[in-house]
C-alpha positions as CSV (number, residue, x, y, z in Angstrom):
1,M,61.3,298.3,36.0
2,T,61.7,299.2,39.5
3,S,64.7,299.2,41.5
4,Q,65.9,300.6,44.9
5,V,68.8,302.4,43.3
6,L,69.2,303.6,39.7
7,L,72.7,304.7,38.8
8,L,72.9,307.0,35.7
9,G,76.5,306.8,34.4
10,A,78.7,303.7,33.6
11,G,82.1,305.4,33.9
12,I,84.5,304.5,36.7
13,V,82.5,306.7,39.3
14,G,79.3,305.4,38.4
15,V,80.3,301.6,38.4
16,S,82.4,302.2,41.6
17,V,79.1,303.6,43.5
18,A,77.1,300.7,42.0
19,L,79.5,298.1,43.6
20,H,79.6,299.7,47.0
21,L,75.9,299.9,47.2
22,Q,75.4,296.3,46.0
23,E,77.9,295.3,48.8
24,R,75.6,297.0,51.1
25,G,72.5,294.6,50.1
26,L,70.9,297.2,47.7
27,S,69.2,296.3,44.4
28,V,71.1,298.4,41.9
29,A,70.7,299.0,38.1
30,L,73.3,300.9,36.0
31,L,72.0,303.0,33.0
32,D,74.2,304.7,30.4
33,R,73.7,305.3,26.6
34,S,77.2,303.8,26.2
35,L,79.0,300.5,27.3
36,P,80.7,300.7,30.8
37,G,84.2,302.6,30.5
38,E,83.5,304.1,27.0
39,G,83.7,307.8,28.2
40,A,86.4,309.7,29.8
41,S,87.1,306.7,32.0
42,F,88.5,305.1,28.8
43,G,90.9,307.7,27.5
44,N,93.0,309.0,30.5
45,A,96.6,308.5,31.3
46,G,95.8,305.4,33.5
47,L,97.3,307.0,36.6
48,L,96.0,306.3,40.1
49,E,97.3,309.6,41.5
50,R,98.1,308.9,45.2
51,C,100.8,311.6,45.2
52,C,99.1,314.5,43.5
53,V,97.7,315.8,46.8
54,I,97.7,319.5,45.5
55,P,95.0,320.0,42.7
56,Y,95.8,321.6,39.6
57,A,95.3,325.0,40.0
58,I,95.6,328.2,38.0
59,P,99.1,329.7,38.2
60,R,99.4,332.7,40.3
61,D,102.5,334.3,38.9
62,W,102.2,336.5,35.7
63,R,104.8,334.8,33.9
64,S,102.9,331.5,33.7
65,L,99.8,333.3,33.1
66,F,100.9,335.3,30.2
67,G,102.4,332.0,28.8
68,H,98.9,330.3,29.1
69,A,97.2,333.5,27.6
70,S,99.5,333.6,24.6
71,N,97.6,330.2,23.5
72,L,100.9,328.9,22.3
73,K,101.7,326.6,25.0
74,A,101.2,322.7,24.9
75,A,99.8,322.5,28.5
76,V,96.8,324.5,28.0
77,H,94.9,325.3,24.9
78,Y,91.6,327.5,24.6
79,D,89.0,328.8,21.8
80,P,88.7,332.3,22.6
81,T,85.0,332.5,21.6
82,F,84.4,329.9,24.3
83,L,85.9,331.6,27.3
84,P,83.0,334.3,27.8
85,R,80.8,331.3,28.2
86,I,82.7,330.2,31.3
87,A,83.8,333.4,32.6
88,R,82.2,332.9,35.8
89,W,83.7,329.4,36.4
90,M,87.1,330.7,35.5
91,F,86.7,333.6,38.1
92,G,85.8,330.9,40.6
93,Y,88.7,328.8,39.6
94,W,91.1,331.7,39.9
95,Q,89.7,332.4,43.5
96,A,90.3,328.9,44.5
97,S,93.8,328.9,43.1
98,R,94.9,331.3,45.9
99,H,97.4,329.4,48.1
100,D,95.6,329.6,51.4
101,R,92.3,328.3,49.8
102,L,94.1,325.7,47.7
103,M,96.1,324.3,50.7
104,K,92.7,324.0,52.3
105,I,91.0,322.1,49.4
106,A,94.0,319.8,49.3
107,G,93.3,318.9,52.9
108,E,89.6,318.3,52.2
109,L,90.6,315.8,49.4
110,L,93.2,313.9,51.1
111,P,91.1,311.4,53.0
112,L,89.9,310.2,49.7
113,L,93.4,310.1,48.3
114,E,94.8,308.2,51.3
115,V,92.4,305.4,50.5
116,C,92.4,305.3,46.9
117,L,94.8,302.6,46.2
118,G,93.4,300.2,49.0
119,E,89.8,300.7,47.5
120,H,91.2,299.9,44.0
121,D,93.0,297.0,45.2
122,R,90.2,295.2,46.6
123,L,88.0,295.7,43.4
124,V,91.0,294.6,41.3
125,T,91.2,291.4,43.5
126,A,87.7,290.6,43.4
127,A,87.6,291.3,39.8
128,G,90.6,289.4,38.7
129,L,92.1,292.6,37.0
130,G,95.7,292.4,38.4
131,H,97.2,292.0,35.1
132,L,96.1,295.6,34.2
133,V,97.8,297.1,37.4
134,R,101.5,298.2,37.7
135,R,102.7,299.1,41.2
136,Q,105.8,300.8,40.6
137,G,104.9,304.5,40.5
138,W,105.4,306.9,37.6
139,I,108.5,309.3,36.6
140,E,108.3,313.1,36.2
141,V,111.1,314.1,34.0
142,M,113.2,317.3,34.3
143,R,114.6,319.2,31.4
144,S,117.2,321.5,33.4
145,A,119.3,321.6,36.4
146,E,117.3,324.4,37.7
147,T,114.0,322.4,37.6
148,L,115.8,319.4,39.1
149,D,116.8,321.5,42.0
150,A,113.3,322.6,42.6
151,G,112.1,319.0,42.3
152,A,114.5,318.1,45.2
153,E,112.7,320.6,47.3
154,R,109.3,319.4,46.4
155,V,110.5,315.6,47.2
156,A,111.5,316.5,50.6
157,L,108.1,318.7,51.1
158,M,105.8,315.7,50.1
159,A,107.7,313.3,52.2
160,R,107.6,315.5,55.1
161,D,103.9,316.7,55.1
162,Y,102.2,313.7,53.3
163,G,104.4,310.7,53.8
164,L,104.8,310.2,50.2
165,A,107.7,308.2,48.7
166,A,109.8,309.7,46.2
167,D,113.4,309.4,44.7
168,L,115.2,312.2,43.2
169,L,117.0,311.0,39.7
170,D,120.1,312.3,38.2
171,R,120.7,311.5,34.5
172,G,122.3,308.4,35.4
173,A,119.4,307.0,37.8
174,L,117.0,308.2,35.3
175,A,118.8,306.1,32.5
176,R,118.7,303.0,34.7
177,L,115.0,303.1,35.2
178,E,114.2,304.3,31.6
179,P,116.9,303.4,29.2
180,S,115.0,304.8,26.1
181,L,114.6,308.2,27.6
182,M,117.0,310.7,25.5
183,D,119.4,313.3,26.8
184,A,116.8,316.0,27.0
185,A,115.5,314.6,30.0
186,V,118.4,315.5,32.6
187,G,116.8,313.9,35.5
188,G,113.4,313.5,37.2
189,I,111.4,312.3,40.3
190,H,110.3,308.7,40.7
191,W,106.9,309.0,42.5
192,R,106.9,305.5,44.0
193,D,103.3,305.5,45.8
194,P,100.9,305.8,42.6
195,Y,99.6,302.7,40.5
196,S,99.3,303.0,36.8
197,I,96.7,301.1,34.6
198,T,97.7,299.5,31.1
199,D,93.9,299.7,30.0
200,P,92.0,302.3,31.9
201,G,88.7,301.3,29.8
202,A,89.2,297.5,30.5
203,L,89.6,298.3,34.3
204,T,86.2,300.0,34.2
205,K,84.5,297.2,31.9
206,G,86.0,294.6,34.4
207,Y,84.5,296.4,37.5
208,A,81.3,296.5,35.6
209,A,81.3,292.9,34.8
210,L,82.0,292.1,38.6
211,F,78.8,294.1,39.3
212,E,76.8,291.9,36.8
213,E,78.3,288.8,38.2
214,R,76.9,289.7,41.7
215,G,73.6,290.2,40.2
216,G,73.4,293.8,39.0
217,T,71.6,295.0,35.9
218,I,73.3,297.2,33.3
219,L,71.0,299.1,31.0
220,R,71.5,300.9,27.9
221,G,69.7,304.1,27.0
222,A,70.3,307.9,26.6
223,V,68.7,309.8,29.5
224,T,66.3,312.4,28.4
225,S,64.5,313.3,31.6
226,L,64.5,312.8,35.4
227,V,61.5,313.8,37.6
228,R,59.9,313.0,40.9
229,D,57.5,310.1,40.8
230,G,55.6,309.9,44.2
231,A,58.2,309.0,46.8
232,G,60.8,307.9,44.1
233,W,62.0,308.9,40.9
234,Q,61.3,308.3,37.1
235,V,64.1,308.2,34.7
236,K,62.9,308.4,30.7
237,T,65.3,307.4,28.2
238,D,64.9,307.5,24.2
239,G,63.1,303.9,24.6
240,E,61.9,303.2,28.2
241,T,60.9,304.6,31.3
242,Q,62.7,303.3,34.9
243,V,61.4,304.0,38.2
244,A,63.5,303.8,41.4
245,E,63.4,304.6,45.0
246,R,66.7,306.6,44.6
247,V,68.8,308.0,41.9
248,V,72.3,308.7,41.5
249,V,73.6,311.0,38.8
250,A,77.1,310.1,37.9
251,L,77.2,311.3,34.4
252,G,80.4,313.1,34.3
253,A,80.4,316.2,32.2
254,H,76.8,315.7,31.2
255,S,75.4,315.7,34.7
256,A,74.8,319.5,35.1
257,T,72.5,319.5,32.0
258,L,70.4,316.7,33.6
259,L,69.9,318.5,36.8
260,K,69.1,322.1,35.3
261,P,65.2,321.3,34.9
262,L,65.1,320.5,38.5
263,G,66.4,323.8,39.6
264,L,70.0,322.6,40.4
265,S,72.6,324.9,38.8
266,V,76.0,323.0,38.9
267,P,79.1,325.3,37.8
268,L,80.6,322.4,35.8
269,V,82.9,322.9,32.8
270,A,84.1,319.9,30.6
271,K,87.9,320.1,30.3
272,R,88.8,318.6,27.0
273,G,91.6,316.2,26.9
274,H,92.9,314.2,23.7
275,H,95.1,311.2,23.2
276,L,97.0,309.0,20.4
277,H,98.9,305.8,20.6
278,Y,102.1,305.5,19.1
279,A,104.8,302.9,18.3
280,G,108.2,303.3,19.7
281,V,111.1,303.5,17.3
282,G,113.0,300.1,17.2
283,D,113.2,298.4,20.4
284,A,112.5,301.7,22.4
285,M,110.0,301.3,25.4
286,L,108.8,302.8,28.4
287,N,108.8,301.0,31.9
288,H,106.7,303.6,33.6
289,A,104.3,306.5,32.7
290,V,106.2,309.5,32.3
291,L,105.0,313.1,32.9
292,D,106.7,316.1,31.2
293,E,105.5,318.7,33.6
294,E,107.4,321.5,32.0
295,V,105.6,320.9,28.6
296,G,102.4,319.4,29.9
297,Y,101.6,315.9,28.7
298,V,102.1,312.2,29.8
299,L,103.6,309.4,27.8
300,A,102.2,306.0,29.1
301,P,102.7,302.4,28.2
302,M,99.6,301.1,27.4
303,T,98.2,297.8,25.9
304,R,97.7,299.5,22.6
305,G,101.0,301.3,22.4
306,I,102.7,304.4,23.8
307,R,99.7,306.7,24.8
308,L,100.3,310.5,24.4
309,T,97.8,312.3,26.6
310,T,97.5,316.2,26.6
311,G,96.7,318.7,29.2
312,V,93.5,320.9,29.2
313,E,91.6,322.3,26.0
314,L,88.8,324.8,27.0
315,A,86.5,324.6,24.0
316,D,83.0,323.7,23.3
317,P,82.6,320.0,24.3
318,N,80.7,319.4,21.0
319,D,83.5,320.7,18.9
320,P,85.3,317.8,16.9
321,P,88.8,316.5,18.3
322,N,91.6,318.6,17.2
323,R,95.6,318.0,17.0
324,V,96.7,321.3,18.1
325,Q,97.8,320.4,21.8
326,L,98.8,316.9,20.4
327,S,101.0,318.4,17.6
328,R,102.7,320.5,20.1
329,C,103.2,317.8,22.6
330,E,104.3,315.3,20.0
331,V,107.3,317.7,19.1
332,K,108.3,318.0,22.5
333,A,107.9,314.5,23.4
334,R,110.2,313.4,20.4
335,E,112.9,315.1,22.3
336,I,112.9,312.7,25.2
337,F,111.6,309.6,23.6
338,P,111.9,308.1,20.4
339,L,108.3,308.0,19.2
340,G,107.3,306.3,16.0
341,Q,104.1,306.7,13.9
342,P,100.8,307.2,15.3
343,L,98.8,304.2,15.6
344,E,95.4,306.0,14.8
345,D,94.3,308.3,12.3
346,T,91.9,310.5,14.6
347,P,92.6,311.7,18.0
348,W,90.6,310.5,20.9
349,L,88.6,313.1,22.7
350,G,87.4,313.0,26.3
351,L,85.6,315.4,28.7
352,R,86.8,315.9,32.3
353,P,84.0,317.3,34.4
354,A,85.6,320.2,36.6
355,T,84.1,322.2,39.2
356,P,85.6,325.8,40.1
357,D,87.0,324.8,43.5
358,M,88.6,321.4,42.3
359,K,86.4,319.3,44.4
360,P,83.9,316.7,43.3
361,V,80.1,316.7,43.9
362,I,79.3,314.0,46.3
363,G,76.1,313.7,48.5
364,E,72.3,314.3,48.3
365,A,71.0,316.9,46.1
366,P,69.7,319.7,48.3
367,G,65.9,319.9,48.5
368,L,65.5,316.5,46.5
369,P,65.2,313.7,48.7
370,G,66.2,310.4,47.1
371,L,68.6,312.0,44.3
372,W,72.1,311.5,45.0
373,L,75.1,313.0,43.2
374,A,78.7,311.8,42.3
375,F,80.4,313.7,39.6
376,G,83.1,316.6,39.0
377,H,86.3,314.7,39.6
378,A,88.2,316.4,36.8
379,H,91.7,314.7,36.3
380,H,91.0,312.2,39.0
381,G,88.0,310.2,38.2
382,L,90.0,307.2,37.7
383,T,91.9,307.6,41.0
384,L,89.0,308.5,43.1
385,G,86.1,306.4,41.7
386,P,86.2,303.8,44.2
387,A,86.9,306.1,47.3
388,T,83.7,308.0,46.0
389,G,81.8,305.0,45.7
390,R,82.5,304.0,49.3
391,L,81.9,307.5,50.7
392,L,78.4,307.8,48.9
393,A,77.3,304.3,49.7
394,E,78.1,305.1,53.4
395,M,76.1,308.2,53.3
396,M,73.2,306.6,51.5
397,T,73.0,303.6,53.9
398,G,73.6,305.6,57.2
399,E,76.9,304.4,58.0
400,A,79.5,306.6,59.4
401,P,81.5,308.0,56.6
402,F,85.2,307.5,56.5
403,A,85.7,311.0,55.3
404,D,83.8,314.1,56.1
405,P,81.5,314.6,53.2
406,R,80.5,318.3,53.9
407,P,83.4,319.8,51.4
408,F,81.8,317.7,48.6
409,D,78.1,319.1,49.5
410,M,76.5,320.9,46.3
411,R,75.3,323.5,48.8
412,R,78.6,325.2,48.6
413,F,77.5,326.4,45.1
414,I,74.1,327.9,46.3
């Protein structure tokens, strides 16, 4: 078949780009080896992270670094044999984590975060998915008076510099919002701006259904090659060949592999993440997603149960799921919430595509007209999918972009 735009990747980013292009009158086909929303879009913590304006950086203090290097912490786990393979990426990440560079990166990402909730709201309304959205923020719990004091400073800073709404919670206030939390949680912060999604995979599937209802085409197939075809592009799958005037690569952690034969070297690493669902003990329940920042996990109330999601694992993407982080997190989670038994036998594993400078790649591929890129959102693919879709669609159709696209141009890695 021939289409104006062929979207490679049916995760939240690809589906969002497809919807925005479709709204601008383009003929769009969406291609993925899996059904929409089956990859990393399926298994995250379900947070639309309006308040996380500072990206997740490598700590600069030696105490935290030694803690991570010990490989005994729950927040970060690594395979020592894998680290040499990503040493260059790690060095770039370390450089980008320097305070002055980190704050510059935060400022470049801010316009996307400022529109993320509104862009989701519009699609949620159009697709009839309001039942999946909780607009009540999330809670960061604290385990000591010292961290609660530091939290007060952070609340004031985020309100002053970014206009974010948050309440500092003592033990009593926390118990009123979350009666099932146990005494190990001495207080917390209620970040009120973000949304939470009770089934992220269903949200992406719902957006994809809206795309189809509006006349879009969804194709199944594993992409095996991408080559120029005259003025357009030819995409081969394991079964067919597709031809399009323009192609958008939104394959998440798999994007770099597809682009390499075209001479495009993208420093992309897949941060592995796991989850399991649990029942609550007795009538224990959560009203909000809860982040235990000191340990490094999220407990999120989902349609399936209480989802325990881990931090970062640096290991070969093809390695099977493992329970190292989940086991460590589960022990600590049981100190603050009465978790019951796991509801699955095997942990879910997802791959978060991360660049060393913590910013996604959005824009046209250098030297390859008609090839567009939208990947590398790391922990914030669900949050920034529709905002990315809008920005890329504006660029592809010649509209004035709502945000400066230059910080996301792939040329920064050349």
